[in-house]
C-alpha positions in Angstrom: -3.1 4.6 -3.7 -2.2 7.7 -5.7 -2.6 8.3 -9.4 0.4 7.5 -11.4 1.3 9.1 -14.8 2.3 6.4 -17.3 4.9 6.8 -20.1 6.2 4.3 -22.5 9.7 4.6 -23.9 12.7 2.9 -25.5 16.1 2.9 -24.0 19.2 2.2 -26.2 21.9 0.1 -24.6 25.6 0.6 -25.1 25.7 -2.1 -27.7 22.8 -0.5 -29.6 19.9 -2.8 -28.5 16.6 -1.1 -28.1 14.8 -2.0 -24.9 11.1 -1.0 -24.3 10.1 0.1 -20.8 7.0 1.5 -19.1 7.5 4.2 -16.4 4.9 5.1 -13.8 5.6 8.3 -11.9 3.7 10.0 -9.0 4.6 13.4 -7.5 5.0 13.0 -3.7 3.7 15.6 -1.3 6.4 17.4 0.6 7.1 20.6 2.6 10.2 21.3 0.5 10.1 24.4 -1.7 13.5 23.7 -3.2 12.8 20.2 -4.5 10.2 18.0 -6.1 10.1 14.3 -5.2 8.6 11.6 -7.4 8.0 7.9 -6.8 8.9 6.2 -10.0 8.3 2.5 -11.0 10.0 1.4 -14.2 9.0 -1.9 -15.8 11.7 -3.4 -18.0 11.3 -6.6 -20.0 12.2 -8.9 -17.1 12.4 -6.7 -14.0 10.7 -3.8 -12.2 12.7 -1.1 -10.5 11.5 1.4 -7.9 13.2 4.8 -7.6 12.8 8.2 -5.9 13.5 11.0 -8.3 14.6 14.3 -6.8 14.2 17.3 -9.0 16.0 20.4 -7.7 15.3 24.0 -8.7 16.3 27.6 -8.1 13.7 29.6 -6.2 14.8 32.7 -8.1 12.8 31.4 -11.2 9.0 31.3 -11.3 8.5 28.9 -14.2 9.2 25.4 -15.4 12.7 26.4 -16.3 13.6 26.6 -12.6 13.8 22.8 -12.4 17.3 22.4 -13.5 18.8 19.3 -11.8 17.5 15.7 -11.2 18.9 12.7 -9.3 17.5 9.2 -9.5 17.9 7.0 -6.4 17.2 3.3 -7.3 15.9 1.6 -4.3 15.1 -1.9 -5.5 15.0 -4.0 -8.7 13.1 -7.3 -8.7 11.3 -9.7 -11.0 7.8 -8.7 -12.1 6.0 -11.4 -10.2 7.7 -10.6 -6.9 6.9 -6.9 -7.4 3.3 -7.5 -8.3 2.8 -9.6 -5.2 4.3 -7.0 -2.9 3.5 -3.7 -4.7 1.6 -1.9 -1.9 3.9 -3.0 0.9 7.0 -2.1 -1.1 5.7 1.4 -1.8 4.9 2.0 1.8 8.4 0.7 2.9 10.1 2.9 0.3 8.1 5.9 1.5 9.4 5.2 5.1 13.0 5.0 3.8 12.5 8.2 1.8 11.2 10.0 4.8 14.3 9.1 6.7 16.5 10.4 3.9 14.6 13.4 2.5 12.0 14.4 5.2 8.2 14.3 5.1 6.9 12.7 1.9 3.5 11.2 1.2 1.5 10.0 -1.8 
């Protein structure tokens, strides 16, 4: 499996509650010069969600500032135990779905 970058954060809900989360992110390989694709796994207090993040850019810029737009596509959300038991299979299944939607993507 690929190397994931891990970040910890706190999300504030609409009612002001602070909710801790851990986000694992991995850049996916693609042949797309206009977009970057990331597999993202977010662990909330009771559930785990898996997303594909698409970061779009303008090829006219040759710097980090070219990445100007991002979309998050949440693909599943399930209890931690269920995610942990099926992690590798879920990631492979999600990569197959992402390939149907976005083209050739690999870890």
